[in-house]
N, C-alpha and C positions, 0 to 999 in steps of 0.2 A: 500573694503567694508567688514565689519565684521558682524557676526551673533549676534543678541541680546543675552545678557548673559543668559537669561532664556532658549532660544532655544539651545544655545551651551551646557548648563549644562544638558539639557534633552537628547541631543544626546550623549555626552560623547564619550569615546573611542569606546565602543561597537557600538554606533550609526553610527559612521563613518565607522567602519568595515562592518556593515550591508549594508550601502549605497554602499560601494565599492564592496562587494560581489554581491549585486543585479545588479550593473552595469556590472560586469564580466559575470554573468549568462546571462544577456540580450544580451551582445555582443556575447557570445557563441551561443545562439539560432539564432541570426542573421547570424553568420558565417555558422552554419550548414544548415540553411534555404537556404542561397544563394548558398553554394557549393553543397549541395545535396549529392548524392552517398551513400556510405555505412554508413557514419556517420548519415545520415538522418534516416536510419533504426535503428541504435543504439539508437538514441534519441527517436524514436517512442516507442521502447521497454522500455526505461527508463520511459516514461510517463505512460505506462501500469503498470509497476512495482510500480510506484509512487502511483497509485490508490490503488493497493493491500496493499502497506505499510501504507497508511493513515488509512485503516481499521484495519490492524494489530496493529497499534499504539494505537487504541482505547482500545483494549483488553490488550495489554502488557504495553503500556506506561501510559495510563490514569488510568487503573484499577489495574495494577501491577500483572496480571496473565500471566502464560506461556501457549502459544498455538503453537504446532508444526503441526497442522492439517488444517490450513486455505487453504492450496492448494486443499483440498477436495472440498471446495465450489467454488474455481476457476475452477476446472474440471467440476463441475456441471453446472456452468455458460457457460463454453466453449462448452461442448457437448450439453447442452440444447439449446443454440442459434443455433448451427450447425444443429441439428436434426429438429428444428422447421422451420428453413429457407430452408434447402435443401429438406427435406422430405415432409413438409407440406406447403411450399411456404409463410411463414410468412414474414412480413416486418421486417428487421433487428432490428429497434428500438423497435418494439413490442416484438420481441423474446428476446431482451436484458432484458427488464423489466419483462417479464414473467419468465425468468430464475432467475432473482433476487428474484422474489416472491417465486419461488420454493425453492431456496436456503435459503430464510428467514424461510420458514416453516420447512425445514430440519434442520436448525440450532436450532430451538426451540425444535424439537423432540430429537435431539442429545444432545443439551446443557442442557436441564432440568435435566437429571440424571447425566451427566458427570461433570457438574460444582459443584456438591456436593463434588467432590474431591479437594484436595489442593496440592500445591507444586509440587514435582516431579511426584506424582501420576496423577495429572491433565495433566502434560506435556506428560507423557507416554500414557495416554488415548487419547489425541488429536493426538499424533504421530501415534497411531494405526488407528485412523480415516483416516488419510492421506494414510496410507499403504493399508487399505481396499479399499478405493476409487480408488487408483491406480490399484490394482489387478482387480477390477470390470471393469475398463476401458480397461484392457488388455484382460480379458476373455469374456466379453459380446460383442463378435464380430459382432453379428447381428445389434447392435446399434452403437457401437463405431468404428468398423472396426479393432479393436485390434491394433497391432503394425503397420499395414499399414497406419493408420491415417485416418482422415476425411478431404476430400478435397471438393472443389467446393463451399466453404462458400462465400456468397456475401459480398461486402464491406458495411460498415456502411452507412445508408442513410434513407431517408423518401420518400416513393413513387418513383417518377422519379428522385429525387435528390439524387445522391449517391456521396460519397467521394472516388474517385479513384486516384486522383493525390497525390503523395507521400508527397509533401510539405503541401497540404491542410489536409492530414491525421494528420500531426504533429500539425498543428494549432488546429484542432478539439480536439486532445488529450490533448493539453495544456489547452484549455478552460475547458475540463472535469476535469483535475487535479486541476485547480484553483477553480472550483466550488466545488470539493470535499474538498479542503483545507478550503474554506469559511464555508462549513457546519461543518467541524471538529472544526474550531475556534469558531463558534457560540455555538456549543454544549459544548465545553470545558469550556467556560466562563459562561455557564448557571448553573442553580441549579442542573441539571443532571450531568454536568461535575464536579462540586464541590463534588457531592456525590461520583463519581468515584474516585476522588483524595483522598477523605477521606478513602475509602476502600483500596486504594493503600498504604496509610500511616499506617493504623491500622484497621483491620476488627473489632476487639473488640471495639475500640473507635468509629468507624462508627456505629456499632450496638447500642452502648449506646446513640448515638445521634438520634436514631429512624430510621436509614436507613435500608431498607430491603435488605440485602446483596445479597441474591440469585436473587432477581428481577433485581437489577442493574447489576449484573454480566451477567445475561442472556441477558439483553438489549444490553450491550456492545458486547457480543459474536455475537448477531444477526446483529448488525451494522457492525462488522468486516466481517461477512459472506456476507453481501450485497455488500460491497466494493470488496471483493475477487471475488464474482460472476461477478460483473461488469468488473473487470480486465480480467477474463477469457473470457467473451464475446467479449470484445474489442480486445483481442489477436486473437480470431477466425476471426473477421471481418477485422482486419488490415492485418493479414498474409494470411488469406484465407485457412489455413490448421492447424489442430491440431492433436496431437498424445499423447499417455500416457506419454511419456518422458517430455513433456512440463510441466506437472503438478506433476512431481515426487519429490523425496527428494531434488533434485538440486534446485527446486524452493524455498523450505524452507530455504536452506542455503543461497541462494542469497538474499532473502528478509530480512533475519535476519541481514546479512551483511549491507545491505542498511539502515536498520532502526538504527543500532548502529552507523554507520558512520555519518548519518544525525543528530541523536539525539533522543533517546527514550523519549517519553513524551512531546515533543515539537510539535507545530503546523506545522511548516515548515520543520522540520527535515526529515520526510519520503520522501518528494519530493526532497530535497537537496541530501539526501543519495542515492536516486535512480539515479539521474543524475551523481553524482560523481562516484559511484560504477560501473555504466555502462560504463563510459568513461575511468576509470582507466585501464582496461585490454588493451584498445587501446593505451593508453599512454606508458605502459610498454612493448608493443609488440616489440618495437625497440631493446629490450635487447636479442631478439632471444630465445635461449633455456633456458635462465635464467628468462623468463618472469613470470613464476609461483612463483619463489623465490622473484622476485622484487615485485610482487603483494602482496604476503604474508607479505613481509617486510614493505610495505607501510601501510597495514592494522594494523600490530602490532604497528607501530609508532603512528598511529592515536589513537589506543586504549590506549596507554600509555600516550601520551601527550595531547590528547583531549578526555578524557574518556566520557564526556557528549555529544559528537558529535559536528559536525561543526556548527550547528545552535546555540549551546551554546557558541561556540568560537566567533561567530559574534554578539551574544547578541540578536538574533532574534527568534521569536516564543516562547518567554518566557511567562509564564502565568501571568495574572494580579493578583494583590494582592487579596487573598481570602477574601470575606465578612464574617462577623460574624454571618450571618443568618443560621438557621438550614437547611442544604441541603436536609434533608429527609422529611421536613414538606411539 
């Protein structure tokens, strides 16, 4: 039995690669779910990083701006939900949303003056934001416990229903990632998303079309902060422990790697990159003392031969053809 010519043409080579990639990812999740153990924890962290990267992709991929300080909002979300749950007895889901709201307000306060900068000045300003937040989490020991970390954080749940089983944690995190991807896709293909892409292409051109550059940049920055805060809260509830090192510069490096491996500016790229970049260290671990070299070599090869990310290779997560309507109207 053969596919109709119209369907076959629509699928094409990239379509078959996308289907094959989806099947492989599905089998991978089934294998991890059934086997459990350490890989289950790795995949849980991959889902959390996936949420973070989806938000980072809004600001970097869709808007074309550089931000090295999103880990600050992840720390705000993590410590916010930890304090509200442990010290004040809040429900985890309410603490998560409250932390997101606080992070949203903080991103407006910080982003309004900061986003007036451009290029490497903006990158350095956001990097300083991450460093300041890290230093606060170390020094403000009465709230964050400093390097000792914050423990006793309850698992995610609503009322008497809590998610404590490791496999169900993965399922819940997968649902959250899919929901985050759905929101990302809807916004990307909306008037708002087209305005962000116009800004990414040319700020002068976008301004000539009537797009209010500063407003759209700030909106994208706030969305990225909300995703980062959610990721920080999820980490706190899944692991049950947080410390300043979790939200340090290492988080910036890891998430940037995930984003570029998956594909900057694509819808599915952040999630794909989070999964691949999380499993890659486990794959190269068999090389022993050469695992760091092997890991770096694989990343270099990916950047050389798949510069647009794995999602572009598979032909998935590509934007729809832009409409000719004015995105700023």
